[in-house]
N, C-alpha and C positions, 0 to 999 in steps of 0.2 A: 559648707562646714568644712573645708578643710580636710575631708576624707580622700585619701589617695587613690586614684583610679588604677583596677587590678583589671589588667585584658584576660577574659579567658577563653578567646578563641583567634585563635593567630589563622592567617592566612593558609592556603591551600599546601603550601610549603614549609607550613611549619613554624612561618616566620613572624615575630611580633612585627607590628604595624601600630604607625601615630593615631592615639586616640584623642589628642589633646584637644581635637575641635570638633571631632564628631566621631561617632562609634562605628566600629566595624560591623557590622551587620550582612555580610555576604556568608555563605558556608564556608566552614573551614577544618582546623584541629582544636582539639580543645586544650587548652594548658591552664594551669594554675586551678585543676578540676579534680585533684587526688586521684582518686581509682580511675578517673575517665580520663586522665591524660592523655595525647597521641592519639585519641578514637576521631574520628571526624565526625564532622556533625550529625550524619545521619545514622552513624553508627552508636554513637553516646546518646541519640532520641532512646533508640533500641537498650541500650546497656542502663540509662537513668530511667527507664520505665519499669525495668526487670529490677531493678533496686528498691524503685519503691514499694513493689508488691511483695518482693520477698520480705520487707520489712514492714509491712501491712499500714505503708502511709498512702498509699495510691495504688491505682491500675489505670491500665491503658484503656481508653473507650474511644470509640468513633460515635461520631454524633451527624446526623441526617435533618437536613433542614428542609421539608416539604414546601415548597413556595405556594403560596394561594393559586386555587385552580381557577383561573378565570374562564366562563362559559360563553363568552361573546358570541364568538366563530358558530353562531348554532345555523343548523338546516331543519327542517320542519320533520326530517325524516330521521335526525338523532334520535338517541337512545334517550324514550322516556324518561322523566324525572317520578317516580311514584310517589307523588304528594297530592293531597287533597286538602284545599282550604274551605274550612267548614264555615257555616253563615254567621256562627257566635265570633268569629276571628280567628279560630284555633287554627293548627295545622296537623294534621297525623297523616301517618304511610297509608298508601293505600293497601288495601288485603287481598285483593282480587289480581293474580298474576297469571298469564303477563299482560302488561298494559300494551294494547295493541293500536298502533298509531291507522287514520283511515287511508283508504288512497283513493277516494273520490274528490281529492282537495282540487282547488283553486289557486294555481302559482300567477298571481298577478304583480309582483313585485312591489307591492306596495306595505309589507308587513308580514307577521307570522300568518299564515293559512289557518293553522291550528286556531288564532284566537277569532275566526269568521266562522267555527262550525260549533254550533253550540251542541248538536248531537254527540260531540267529541268530551267537550269540557262542562256541560252542564248535568250534574246529576240529580238535580233536585233537590227542593227543600233550603234551596240557597246555596248547598256545597257546590263548588267548581275546582276541575282538575286542573293542575299545572298545565299549563302548554308551553313553557319553556322544555328544552332539550339540551342534553348536553352536548357538547361540541364534539370534534373530529378524533380528540384526544383521546375520548373517553372508549372509543373502539379500537384506535391505536395503539391503545396500551396493552391490547391483550390478543392481537389480531394475529401474530404468530404461533397462539396458542389451537385458536381454531382453525388454522389452514390442516391441522393435523384429524380433524374431522369436519370439515366443512357440511357431510351432509345429515349431522344430528338433530335431528329437528323436534325431539321431547325435552333437550338440556344444552346447557350452555356447552359440556365439554363430556367427552366420554372418555374409556380407556385408552385410546388412541394416543392421546396428548400426555398421558402417563408413560406410553412407551416411548415415543417419539422425542419428548423435551428433555434435556434443555437443548437449545439452539445452539450448535456445535460453532458457528461463524457469523456475526453480525457486522453487515458494511454501513456505514451513514456518518453524516457530516459530523463534525465538530461540535455543530450547534445542538445536536440530541444530545449529550452528553450529560448538561444540566437540567433538558426539561422531558424530553421522550422518556430516554433510556432511565430516567428517576422515578416517572410515573409506572414505566414498563415494571420496574420492579417492585413497586408498591401493590401493582396488581398480582402480579407473581406471587407474592408472599401471602396476599388475602386469598387466592387460587389455593396455594399450598395450603393453610389454614380450614378451609372449606374441603379439603380432600380433592380436590378436583385434578392437584400436580403433584408430584411427589418431589421436585426440584426446589432447591430453597434459590436458586437464583437462574431466569431466565436465558442469559446467553453467556455461552463459556468462552468466547473470544469478542474482542472488537477489533474492528479495523477502520479507522475515522480517515476518509479518502480527503486529499488535498482539492482545493479549487483549481478548476483552468481559468487562468489568467492570459489576458490579452492587451496590446497598446492601446490609447484613447486618444481621442483629437477632438478640440474642440474651438470654438470660437466665442469671446463673450459679448453678450448683447448689450445694446444700451442700458437696458433695466436691469443688470447684474447677474442676468440670467445666463444660462452656456446652452450653443446648440453642439450637440454631439454628432461626430461624424462617423458611420463606420470605417474601419482601418480596409478594406477593401477600394473605398471611393477617395483613398487619399493617396497621392504619389507623394512619396518618400526619398530624399537623398540622405544617403548617409557616410559615415567616414569609415576608415581601414579598419575600426572596432565594432563598427555596427550601430554606435550612435547616431540619432537623427540631425542633420545639418538644417534641412529644410523640408516642412511639409505643405503640399499645397491642396486643395481640393480640386479635385478631378473637374466637377460639373462647372466651375467658374473660375479655375488657375488664380482664386486669391489665396493665401496663406492661412493656415490654422496652426492651433498652437497643440504641442505633442504634450499628453497628459500624464505619460508615463504608463505602466503596466498595471491594470487593476482586475478582479473579478469579471468574468463576464457576466454581463447584466443587459437587458431592455432599456435601463435608465443612461447609462454610459455610453448605448449603439455600438458592443464593441464585441457584439458576438458573431460567431460563425454558423451558418444553417449548415448541418451535416448532411442533409439531403444533397447538397451543391456538390461537396467534395465524394461524396459515394456515388453520384452519377458519374463523376471525374474519374475516381480512382476506383470504387468497389468499397463495399462494406470492410475488408479485411485490413485495407489497408490504413482505412481509420482508426481500427480496433487495434493494430500494431503500432500506430504513431501514438495513440495514447498511452498503450502500456509500454511502449519503448522509452519515452521521453523522460519519463521520473519515477520514481516509486511512488506507488500509490497514494502514500500517507503526505505526499510533498505537492505543493501547486503545481501546475503544469502550464509553461508558458508558451501558446501557441505560436505555431511557426507553419507556414505557407512553405517555405525550404524543407521543413522537416519532416511534414508530408509528404512532399516528392522524393525524401532519403526512402522513406518506408517502403514505398511505390519499389522504388528500385531495388532494394531489399529481395522485393517478394517476386519481380521479375528475374531476378536472378536463381533465387529457388525453382523458379518455374523453369527457367532453362536450364539448369541441371539437373531437373528430371526429364527434360526432354531429350538429353543428351543421353540418359542412363536408358529412356525408353529406345532410343537410335541403335542401342548397343545389344538389342534381346537377340540378335544371332549369337554373340560371342558367349561361349559358354563358360560361366565361371566358374573361377580356380579356388584357390584355397585363400580367403581375406586373411589368414593369418601373416601372409607371407609380405603383406603391407604393415607391417608391425608400427613401424612409426605414427602412421596414419591412423591407426585402430588406437593406439595410446592416446594421440591428440583427441580422437572422437570421443574415446570413453572417460577423458578426463574432462573433457567439456561437458559431459551428460552429467558426471556425478556433480558437479557443480552446479548445472541448470536444477537437477533433481532436488541439492540443497535449499536453491533460491525459491524453488517453489513452493516447498512445505514455509521458506520465511516470509512468502508472499513478495518476494523481490524480482516482480515481473520483467522490468526492463532488464536486468544482469541475463534474465533467462534468455532473451532474445537479443542480447550479447555472445552469448553462448553458441546459440544457433548460427549467429553470423561466423563466429569461430570455426565453427564445423563447415560451412559453406563453402568458408575460404579455402579449408585443408583438404575436401572434397574435390574444388574445383581442380587441386595441383597433379591430380590423378590420372594416368594415361589409359590407354586401352586394352591391358593384360589383362589376361583372365581374372588374375588375383585382383586387380584394380578394380575391376569390374564388380568383383564380390565385395569389396571394401567398399565400393561407392553405393551398391545395393543397400548393404547394412548400413552404412551412415545416414543415407537419405531416406530409410524407414525411421530412425532416429531424428532425426530433422523433423520430418513432417507431424510424428507424433508431439512430438513437446512444442510444436508449432500449433496444433490441431485445436488447444481451448482459445487463442489466442487469434488466430487465424484461421477459422473453419471450412470457408470454401475453398481457398486454394490448397488446402491438405486434404480434404475430401477428394476433391477433384483430381491431384495429383496420384494420393493413395490407388485410388481405382483403377487411374492411366496405368500405372508400373505392376498392375495384379496383384498386391501384397496378399490379398485374400478379402476378407470381410471387410465391412466398411470399417473407415478408421475408427470411429465412436465405440467399437466393439473390441477393436484392437485391445491388448496386451500393453502396459504402459511400460515403456523401453526399460530395461537393465542394466545396470554397470557391468560390464565382464571384468572381474577384478584381474584376472590372469591378464588381461590386454594392457593394466596399467604397472606392470613389471617391466623394468627395463635394465636393456643389459650394461648401460654406462650411465655413467653420473656425471652432471657438470658441475665444475668447482668454480668460482670467482678468485682469480688470483689478485692478491693485494700486497704492495711494495710498502711497508711503515702506514697501514691502514689505509692506503689510496690506491684505489682499483687499477689495476695494470695490464688485467688480460683474463680468459676464460680457459679451462681446460677439459678434457672429455676423458676419463678414465674409467675403467670397469667398474662396474656396482660393488662385486666382491674385492676390492684392491686394498691393499694393505696401508697403513699409515705410511710406510717408507716409499710405497710405490708412489700414493698421490704426493707424497712431499717432492720426490724427486722430479716428477712432470710438471709441480710447480716450477722447480728450478731451471728446469728445461725449456721453460717457454719464452718463447722468443722477447716477449715485451720485456717479460720481468728480469731478464738477462740485462736488459738495457740499462734498465733501472739500478741494476746492482752492481753495475761492472765498476770495478775500482772500490766497493765497499765490503766489509766483512759482515758478513753473515751472523748474525747473533743468536737468533732462534728462529724455527718457522713453527708457527701455529697452526695445526689443522682442524678446522670444524667440521666431523665428518657430514658427507653429504651437502657440503654447504660453500665453504670458505679455506682458504689458505692465506693465512698473513706472513710473510716473510720479512721478519725484522731485523734490520742492516743499518750500519753505520760508518 
């Protein structure tokens, strides 16, 4: 109709783009939208909804769409469906509760045992009890509440459920988000309406863990099917970047095809038996590897070399603890005399505690590795022994949730007192983080040319002069006129010269 196109969403940088041949459908910044110009797509959504509500033209609403609940995955001991089919063809709800399933059943694999037990389903006068049962979803939708009072034998839930719920942390696969969690919310709201629980939502926080993935190898069969080979049964030649150049089956020496990395599964035959690794390295190594290799919400690509690396780190922890045990004859001095070591250890501890709260366990392990590296540099002086003992106690407590067996054994070996599971969580010594000196980056015309150490309380003039006196900075300003010196307190000095 010859109507001019008006673009109302620009790209994220706020720039118009061509809409002659296709609409711009990504999120961006609003334009040509009167009071909403300049807002991001997300901010504009909220602002427009608020405007509509303020002017009584609409309101924001969240719609939930429950999927049909299929009950085909039945077990005869599943939750009975309290329905009676009358002789005249009508259906009515059972009036006597609870409906108890028989226990003297014969399971022969030829169908539902309940349908072969007239004593259960035949009520006389042609009335028959429903023999179908609800599937596993029914029980798994409210199991968390029953955990609070598993011995309540006269009711579904008792007051303990109201005391303990909601669940503080739920950990599960992303596939739960569209089925199980929706059913659990439905059940929770039902139980709330019936006065069984007080909370509106069943779970406070959700963590969806990633998958464990591994390489796959296969051969194509004449009929089009594939024969999958376990990575442990394949000999692989790689280039310097780790890419597969050639793969052959160990059994017959014939080539196989690398199928890339996929989720570990029986169908792809790319699983790793944890027991084999536990027998070889111990359970703590396997736990540490899975925690360190990737954040919990991301996929973890399995690597045998990575498992060996985790094992080497635990051996270093053990060796450091053994060394400390061998220094028992030395009376510990004042750990504060090892100020640099304590500062690095408590800075790493501060980061580890923060990352534990964020559930970033891989960086918790990284912080522990940093501490072990720092502590390994200490000598055998009394002050160093005191700092080593303090630092080792911190490392072991941080590692205890991840590598409990090593941490427990070393904790007792070093005589820290109560078992480690009863020890207090390590606390950051704020005074240890105080530094007498500050490191500044020295730039010349915006390019880094060196670093300087100055007193933490040094004034701007002192910092500026120290930067000018830096040997490398002098070399790059030689023959030039210094026009300006910019000092960013505690961070950098930029010398502008031409």
